[in-house]
C-alpha positions, 0 to 999 in steps of 0.5 A, spaced: 462 403 525 460 410 527 453 413 528 455 420 527 461 424 524 462 431 524 465 434 518 470 439 520 471 443 513 467 447 508 466 447 500 466 441 496 470 437 500 465 437 506 459 436 501 464 430 498 465 427 505 457 428 507 455 424 500 459 418 503 456 418 510 449 418 507 451 412 503 454 408 509 447 411 513 452 415 518 449 421 521 453 427 518 454 434 522 456 440 518 460 446 521 460 453 518 462 460 519 458 466 518 460 467 511 457 460 510 451 460 513 447 459 507 452 454 504 450 448 500 454 443 505 450 446 511 443 444 508 446 437 505 448 435 512 443 432 517 445 438 522 449 444 522 453 448 527 455 455 527 462 455 530 464 463 529 465 469 524 468 469 517 475 469 519 478 462 518 482 463 525 476 464 529 472 458 526 474 453 521 481 453 525 478 454 532 479 447 535 475 448 541 469 450 537 469 444 533 470 440 539 464 443 542 460 442 536 462 435 536 460 434 543 454 438 543 451 433 537 454 427 539 459 426 534 463 420 535 468 422 530 471 428 526 473 428 519 477 434 517 477 434 510 483 437 507 486 444 509 485 447 515 486 442 521 487 436 517 494 435 519 494 439 525 497 434 531 494 439 536 487 438 533 488 430 533 490 430 540 484 435 542 480 429 539 483 424 543 482 428 549 475 429 548 474 421 546 472 423 539 476 419 533 480 423 529 479 420 522 486 421 520 493 418 522 496 417 529 500 423 532 507 420 530 505 421 523 502 428 524 508 430 528 513 428 523 510 429 517 507 436 518 515 439 518 518 438 512 525 438 515 523 432 520 519 428 515 525 429 510 530 426 515 525 421 517 524 418 511 531 418 509 533 413 515 528 408 511 531 408 505 527 413 501 531 418 496 531 425 498 533 431 494 539 434 497 538 441 501 539 444 508 534 446 513 535 453 515 532 452 522 536 457 527 540 460 522 541 467 521 540 471 515 548 471 514 548 464 515 543 462 510 546 466 505 553 462 506 549 456 506 545 457 500 552 459 496 555 453 499 549 448 496 549 451 489 544 454 485 538 454 483 535 453 490 528 452 492 526 455 498 520 452 502 516 453 509 517 447 513 511 447 516 506 448 510 503 445 504 500 447 497 506 451 495 504 457 499 511 461 500 515 457 496 521 461 492 526 460 487 533 463 487 538 463 482 543 467 485 546 469 492 543 476 490 536 473 490 536 470 497 535 476 502 528 478 498 526 471 497 527 469 504 523 475 507 517 473 503 517 466 504 518 467 512 512 472 511 507 468 508 509 462 512 508 466 518 501 468 516 499 461 513 502 456 518 504 460 524 511 458 523 517 461 519 522 456 519 525 454 512 528 449 508 532 449 502 532 444 497 536 443 490 531 446 485 530 440 480 530 443 473 524 441 468 521 437 474 515 433 474 510 432 480 508 425 482 505 423 488 502 416 490 496 414 494 497 410 500 492 406 505 494 404 512 490 400 517 492 400 525 494 392 524 500 394 520 498 393 513 500 399 508 498 399 501 498 404 495 493 405 489 498 408 484 500 414 482 497 421 480 501 426 475 500 433 478 505 436 474 501 442 471 502 447 477 501 455 477 505 458 483 506 451 486 499 450 486 496 444 482 491 446 477 490 439 473 491 432 475 491 425 472 492 418 474 495 414 471 502 418 469 503 418 462 511 417 464 511 412 469 511 405 467 509 398 471 516 397 474 517 405 476 510 404 479 512 398 483 518 402 485 514 408 487 509 404 491 514 401 495 518 407 497 511 411 498 509 405 503 516 405 506 515 412 508 508 411 511 510 405 514 515 409 518 510 413 522 505 407 523 500 410 518 493 409 518 488 412 513 489 415 507 495 419 505 499 421 499 507 421 499 509 426 494 515 425 489 519 430 484 521 427 478 526 429 473 522 430 466 528 427 462 529 421 468 522 419 470 526 413 473 529 417 478 525 420 484 526 424 490 521 424 496 518 431 497 513 431 503 507 426 505 500 429 506 497 426 512 490 427 509 485 426 503 488 430 497 484 435 493 485 430 487 483 424 490 477 423 485 482 421 479 484 415 483 477 413 485 475 413 478 481 409 476 481 404 482 473 404 483 475 405 491 472 410 495 477 413 499 473 416 504 469 410 506 476 407 507 478 412 511 472 411 516 473 403 516 480 404 518 478 410 523 473 405 526 479 400 527 477 395 522 483 392 518 483 394 510 479 389 506 483 390 500 490 387 499 495 390 494 494 384 489 487 387 489 488 393 486 487 394 479 487 400 475 482 401 469 482 407 464 484 414 465 482 420 469 483 427 469 481 433 474 481 440 473 480 445 478 475 451 477 478 457 481 474 464 482 480 468 479 481 472 472 487 469 468 487 475 463 489 479 469 494 475 472 490 469 475 488 474 480 482 472 485 475 474 484 469 474 488 462 475 486 455 472 487 453 466 483 448 468 478 448 461 475 451 454 476 450 448 471 455 443 472 456 439 465 453 432 464 457 425 464 462 427 468 463 428 476 463 435 478 465 436 486 463 443 487 462 448 493 457 452 490 450 452 487 446 458 483 445 463 489 452 462 492 457 467 494 464 467 493 468 471 498 475 473 499 475 469 506 477 462 503 481 459 498 478 461 491 477 453 488 470 453 487 469 446 484 473 440 481 471 437 474 473 430 473 473 426 467 474 418 465 475 414 459 478 408 456 485 412 455 488 419 456 486 422 449 479 420 451 479 423 458 482 429 456 477 430 450 471 428 455 474 434 460 474 439 455 467 438 452 465 438 460 468 444 461 465 447 455 458 445 458 460 448 465 455 454 466 458 459 471 455 466 471 457 472 476 464 470 478 470 470 473 473 463 473 479 460 470 475 455 465 477 458 459 484 457 461 483 450 463 480 448 456 486 452 453 491 448 457 489 441 457 488 442 449 496 445 449 500 440 444 505 439 450 500 437 455 496 432 450 503 429 448 504 428 455 511 432 455 509 437 461 513 440 467 512 444 473 514 450 469 509 449 463 504 454 465 509 460 467 512 459 460 505 460 457 504 466 453 499 471 457 492 468 457 487 472 453 480 471 454 476 468 448 472 473 445 465 473 446 461 470 440 456 473 436 451 469 440 453 471 446 453 479 444 446 478 441 444 475 447 447 480 452 444 485 447 437 482 448 437 482 456 439 490 456 434 492 451 429 488 455 431 491 461 431 498 458 424 497 456 422 495 462 425 501 466 421 505 461 414 502 462 415 503 470 416 510 468 411 512 463 406 507 465 402 505 459 404 511 455 407 509 448 409 516 447 415 520 444 419 520 450 418 513 451 420 511 444 426 515 445 429 512 451 428 505 449 432 506 443 428 501 439 430 504 432 423 507 431 423 513 426 417 517 423 415 515 416 421 510 416 422 503 417 425 501 424 432 499 424 435 494 429 436 497 436 444 496 437 447 496 444 454 498 446 458 493 450 464 493 454 468 486 453 472 483 459 479 485 455 476 492 455 474 492 448 467 496 446 463 492 441 456 494 438 450 488 438 443 487 436 438 483 440 439 476 435 442 471 440 439 466 444 444 463 450 444 462 458 444 469 461 443 473 467 444 480 470 448 482 476 446 487 481 451 492 478 448 491 471 453 487 468 450 481 463 453 474 464 452 470 458 454 462 457 455 461 449 459 457 445 463 454 451 465 460 454 462 464 460 463 472 458 461 478 462 459 484 458 458 491 461 452 495 458 454 502 456 450 508 454 453 512 448 456 517 452 460 512 456 462 508 450 465 514 446 469 516 453 471 509 453 474 509 446 477 516 447 481 513 453 483 507 449 486 511 443 490 515 449 492 509 452 495 507 445 498 513 444 502 512 450 499 516 456 500 512 462 494 512 467 497 516 474 492 512 478 494 506 481 488 501 482 487 495 486 487 489 482 482 485 486 479 485 493 483 484 499 487 487 505 493 492 504 499 488 508 505 492 506 506 499 504 513 500 500 513 507 499 512 513 503 507 519 501 510 524 497 516 520 495 519 520 488 518 513 485 519 510 478 515 506 473 515 498 475 517 500 483 513 496 488 508 501 492 503 496 496 502 489 497 495 486 497 493 479 500 487 476 498 485 468 499 492 467 502 496 470 496 500 476 496 500 481 490 504 487 489 502 493 486 507 497 482 507 504 479 506 505 472 510 511 471 516 515 474 513 521 479 511 523 485 507 518 490 500 520 493 497 514 497 490 514 498 490 507 502 494 505 508 496 499 512 491 494 514 485 497 509 480 493 506 480 495 499 475 493 493 477 491 486 479 497 482 479 502 488 484 507 487 490 506 492 495 511 490 496 516 484 503 518 481 504 525 478 508 524 472 515 528 472 514 535 468 520 536 463 
């Protein structure tokens, strides 16, 4: 076994790998960018090495910098985690050239499975069922359009070189193909450096089932059962579980055999995942989608139901040892469910969020793999997932209930998150009944943040009043005179009983409420004055308002209700302007796309709210703040 292993990743997966390294008595080396200089994984490792600036391309994707860090620290092996360089064949080759063990599969698996088109053709030759479709490699746009019509709609367009759902586009007729191809190519090129596309038949009401495999260098390949990863948004997994509620023992055996055949066809070593698509009404019929030649984000649910530490198995295999587990040794006990906590705002269309973590308190009684702690900063440089909450119980109903309770007890203040949405999702009757498909989340009604409870409002009011009193003391010293009483708004009156002081607060959905200081909850104040509160299972952000601000806000709400459109077009989240679709001075119409912003590897269109003349205030390449004015649309005059 190795003495020293470098972890070429960040966030929760780096921390998770480091935990197993410590358990095995192996010295751990962390790497970090400038944005992660104070990140938890750098402190938990035995040593940490800076590898570059915040941009991933200049740090976590810099092969030379990571190899240099491994050499400098005497690392005998590199664990890539997932994402970044974990499936990069050039990185595997660079490790081999440097005499460093890559904790992952060999070059054949990396090269074949990294390309969806090549992988699809390769496993088909081994008898693994594949989805009908065609490769667009080398085709012109006209040829692609003709091939799509010949294949028949609906179709799913997928970047050949990528994963994580990035760039995927659904098309239902020929008219949608040109724009979908352009978007898919742009995202694929930016994310993976390769804009080759694959077209596949779009399976209606699909379910996403994947199988965990383990292989060693001695020719053994086994599977650890399936995971249900059907609950997705924009092709990005949100909630995963093991086992699947629709897979019976016979189908599990067939799935496992197909997954092992796919892995064996590339002499697979280490931990990998073979992904299948299954029609909801035909769970016994499955098709190969792709193989992920790395650890998966959702691997903890398999660990909990099998009792097998997958990172430990990866390390033993990478060290040349044969698997100590035979297929007949694998047993599944209970049910596990994982929810991914993202820094995003579900009520604003799941837009990515950033901010300082004022308070982080994971729930007791469950496994939480987190990237943050109190005092961490969530920026826009990397993926917005900040934690995974994983619950296990004797059966599925118990696991879902345990997960819901754990999410309710998870305190995250300072950054918008999807925790409330996750609770709504896992308690949805369709999900509870196990009848979901990959389009379920997209069909759900627009999510609205739960209203803060009276306890939350009271706690926020107490924080605001205490701060105002402190500010007054700082100005007036010891003098409890009239001006101080006026500023504190304590409710004091001459020759009359004091009335409870009230504070105006704006909730996340823009509502203006008044509250008195009568709540006790976990609360913290951000630098901009926003009061964050966790109460009754909800994390809420409440903005204190002066009387004038509250009056102006109520007036604006009345005008909006009366139908007046806002001429200002604002950035929905911080990010970079990657496309401007209309010219300054151009006449635009309501709903027309004006600008596209990229944040956390995702594109977000910004549209006009009314017909009128466009005035741009942002340009291509600008870095913009959330709610920054990007353009103004002057309404047409009658």
